[in-house]
N, C-alpha and C positions, 0 to 999 in steps of 0.2 A: 874090257874096260873095268875100272875100279869103282866099287861102290863105297862112298865115304860114310861109314856108320859112326865114326867118331866126331864128325864135323859139329853137330849140335853141342857136344860136350866141350870140344876145343874152343869154339867161339864163346861159350859161356865163361870158360876159364880165362880167356884173353880179356874179355870185357870186364869181369870182375877183378882181375888182377892189376889193372892199370886204370887210374883216373884218366878219362878221355876229355880233352879240352874241346869246347865248341870251335876253337880256332885251329884245330889240327888239320892237316892237309890229307887229301885222298889222291893217291897216285894210281892212274888208270893204266892197266897193261892190256893191250888188245891181243886176243888169242886167235891165231890163224888169219891175220889180215890178208885180204886179196888172194884167198886160197893158198897161202904160203904155210910152211911148216916152221913158223917163228912165233916168238913173243915180241911185242913191240910196246915199249922199249924192252930190251932183254937185259940191260944192265943200268942200274940207277941207284941213287942214294936218297935216303929219307931220314926223318928225325923220329926218335922214340915218341910214340903217341900217334904218329901218322897211321893212315890205313892204306893197305895195298889191296886194290880191287882188280881181279882178272875179269875181263868181259869177252864173251864169245863173239866171233865175227864169222868164221866158216869152219867146216870140218867137225870132227869129233876128237876131243883131246882131253888131257888132264893137266892139272897143275899139282905137282907132287914134290914135296920137300925131299932133298937128298942129304946135304950136309948143312947143319944149322948150329947156331951157338948153343952151348949147354944151358939147360933150363928153358929153352924155347919150345913151344908146342909145335909138333910136326903136323903136316896137313896133306891130304890126298883127296882131290876133288874133281869130278867129271866136269868138263866145260864143253857143252854141245847145245844143240837146239832145244833140248828139254831142260838143261840146267845152264842158263846163260851167264851166270856171274857167281863170283865167290869173293868174299872179303876176309882179310887177314890183318890183325892188328899185332905187330910185334911187341913183345914185352921185354926183350933182352936186346942190348946192343950187340953189333957184330955183323958178320956176312952170312947171308942166307942163299943157298943154292938150291934150285929146283929144276924139274924137267917135265915135259909131256911124256909119260911112260911109254905109250905105243910109238912115239916118234923120236925118242931120245937118240936113237942111232942115226937119225937124219940131222942131228945137231939142234933139235928143238929144246933148248935149255935156257935158263935165265938165272940171274943173280942180282941181289940188292944188298946194300950196306946200310945198316941202322946206326945213326950217330946218336950220342947222348943229347938230351934236351936240357938246356940250362934256362934259368929265369932271365928274361931280357932285362937290359939295362933301362932305367927310366929315361924318358925323353927329356931333352932340354928345349924349352919353347923360346923362340925369339920373335920379336915384333915390336910395335910401339906401345908404351904404356899410356900414352896420352894422345887422344885424337880429337878432331873437331867434327861435329855433326855433319853428315852428309859425305864423309870420306870413307871409302872402303879400305880396310887394312888387311894385310896378310900375315897370319901366324904360321910358323914353320916348327914342326917337332923333329928333333934330331936325336938319334940314338946310334950307339956303336953296335947294337945287336942286329943280326941278319935274320931273314926269314919271318918277318913280323907283319902284322896288320895294325891298323890305327883306329882308334875311336875317340872322338873329341866330345867333351862335355862342357856345358855352360852351367855355372852355379851347381855343379855335381849332378846335373841331369844330362842324359844322353842327347846329343844333337843328331836328329835323324839324317842318315845319309852322309854324315861327316866322317868318312873313313879313309881320307887321303892324308898324306904327310903334311899338306898345307890346308889352311882354313881361312876363308874370307869372311870378315866380320864387319859389322856396322853399329854395334851396340856395346855398351859398358857391361862389365861382368867379370867373374872369376872363371877363367878358361883353364882347362887341363886336358891332357891327352894320355889315354891308356894304350900301351903297346902290348900286343899279344903274340906269343908264338904257340907251337903245338902242345906246350906243357904248362905254361904259366903266363902271367901278365904283370905289368908294372905301370904305375901311374905317376905322371910328372907332378911337380910342385905347381900350385896354382899360379897362373899368370894373370895379374889384375890389370884390366884395361879400363880407363875412364874416358868417356866421350863427353865433350864440353859443348854447351850451346854456343852458337855464333852470336857475337854482339849485335844489337839492333839499335844503332845510334839514331837519334832524332835531332832536329834542327830548329831552334827558335832564333829570332832576331829582333832588334829595334833599329831604327834608322832616323836620321835627319836628312831629308832630301835623298841624295844619292850615296851618303855615307852610311854604311851598314855596320853593325856589330852583331856577329854571329855567335851563337852559344850551342855547345854540344850537350845534348841530353841523352838519357837512357842508359848510361853506362858509368860506373864509378871511376873517377880519375885514377885511383890507385890500380885499376885493372887494365889500364891502357898502356901499351908499349910503343905504339906508333899511330900517328894521325896524319892524314893527307886530305886537305880541302881543295876543291876545285870550284871556282866561283862562276864558271860558265862563260867567262870572257877571256880565256887563256891565262888567267892568274891563279896562282895556287898558294897554299900556306900550310906549314906544319904545326901551327899554334893550335892549342885546345880551343880557345874562344877568340877567333881572329877578327880584326876589323878589316873592312874593305870598301873602297869608294869606287863606284862605277863611273865610267866616262860619259855615259848617255843613258837615257831611258830605254828600256827594252824588256824583253822576256829572257830570263837566264835560268838554266838548270844548274842549281847549286848542289853539289854532292860532297859527302865526307865519307871517307874510308877509314875504318878503325880496326887496328890489330890488337888483340888483348894479350895478356901475359902467357896464355896457353898457346899462342900462335894462331888463334882462330880470328877470322875477319868477317866484317859486315859493313854494309853500306847504307847510308841514309841520304835522301835527296828531297828537294822541293823545287817547284817551278816558281820563280820569283819574277813578279812584274813590278818593275821599278816606276816610281812616279816622283819627279823632282820637286815636290812640294813638302815643306816641313810639317811634320805631325807632332802636334803639342798635346800632351795628356790633359784631359779634363774629365770629371766624373760622369758626364752625360753619356748615354748609350742610345744606339739605334738598332732596329731589327728590320731586316729585309726578307720579304717572303712573296711569292716562292723565289727560290734561287737555286738553279736556273729559272728564269722567267720567260714567258712567251709573249703575251699581248698586254697583260696587266701586271702592276707591281704595287705592293702594299708596303709602307714604311711606317714604323712606330718608333716613338721615342719618349723617354722620361723627362725630356727637356723641352723648352719652348724653342723650337727651331727657327732661326732667322734666315738661313739660306740652305738650299738643297740643290746640288748640281751634279750633272753626269758628264764624265770625261772619258775620252778614248785613252789607249795606252801611251800615247805621245803627250798627253796632258791637255789635248785640245778640248775645249768646251763643246759638248754635244747638245745639252739641254739644261735649262734652269727651270726647276719645277716650282709652280706656284704654291704658296704656303698660307694657311690660316694663322690666327693668333692665339689659338688654344694651346694650353699646356697639355702634356702627355698625349701628343697627337697620334692618330691613326689615319694616314693619308693613302689615298688610292690614285694611281696615275695610269693613263693609257700610253703604252710604249710600243703599240703595234706597228708604228711607222719607222721605228729604229731598227737598223740592220742587225742581224745576229752577230755575236762576237763577245769579247771580253771587255768590260768597262769598269771604271772606278766611280763610286758614288762618294761625294764629299758633302758631309753634313756639318753645319755650324749652328751654334746656339749659345745661350747664356753659359752653359756648362758643357758644351759639346764642340769638339773639333775632330771628327772621325772620318776615316777613309775605309770603304768597304768595297770588295770586289762584287761585281754582278755579271753573270753570264746569261746572254739572251740566246735561247734555242727555240727552233720551230720545226 
């Protein structure tokens, strides 16, 4: 067997003579697999900067260079149970031939070709520049270089674990991708992605009896590209602030879907309980508490109320509450005998004509 007295010197020369990239590859050559007199693989190609590592499997062998490119360091290393591996980093391109010296006559030889290492081409990133919150987008890095690895960054900071050609994103920022091969790296131009908040439309309305005028709130008109109203009775409208007249009293789910100029959509809705009684504005106010109520109800007003009635959603009179003649009244009523449900309180006075919803729960 050969003792390799030059190995420490050769490895030092190889390591100092070539900048080694952390992205270089290591090619594993198994020595004597399954008690055979072979190297596996026995022929392969690699790139300048890669490492060739022979690993012992069985038997007692060597890896010994025979014909190698000019300027390359020769090697001769035992591979056995006492010396189970050997690494060699080529510093010169070309074809390297080697053998197991005691078993060369049995055909235990190998060869590898070292190709030049060139700087990879920067990747081109494709994806959407504008997205709506809640949508996952896919960025893809494409390069003409081969034998590379990927590393994505957000705002110039490494994204942990983002080492695939594609990246799934859900947030705004400057994305870039650095591609590496065994000798160098290249970084793409920044790909700026902006995520936009979805619109949050609101609904207000006025009405006279069953004739309603709806108003869209919560989003500037200039930011709207499409509007769709659904009045809950099979009728719709594309107008910004549409009028609509209901055919009968009832409970309707009114919805508006808004798409803004970024293509982002949002929906607003209200539950509308119609009552075919005209509502006339007067400056008087009333306050109902608690609401929802259970057994007792307190009503206060800044006006001298003349009538206070409770109606169900069909407009049917449920109760007429007794009133005193004092101004700025605070009134208490027993409602323990009224079934649970949704009602309308109608208060009238010198300066008051108000309708308020009351929910009774127990």
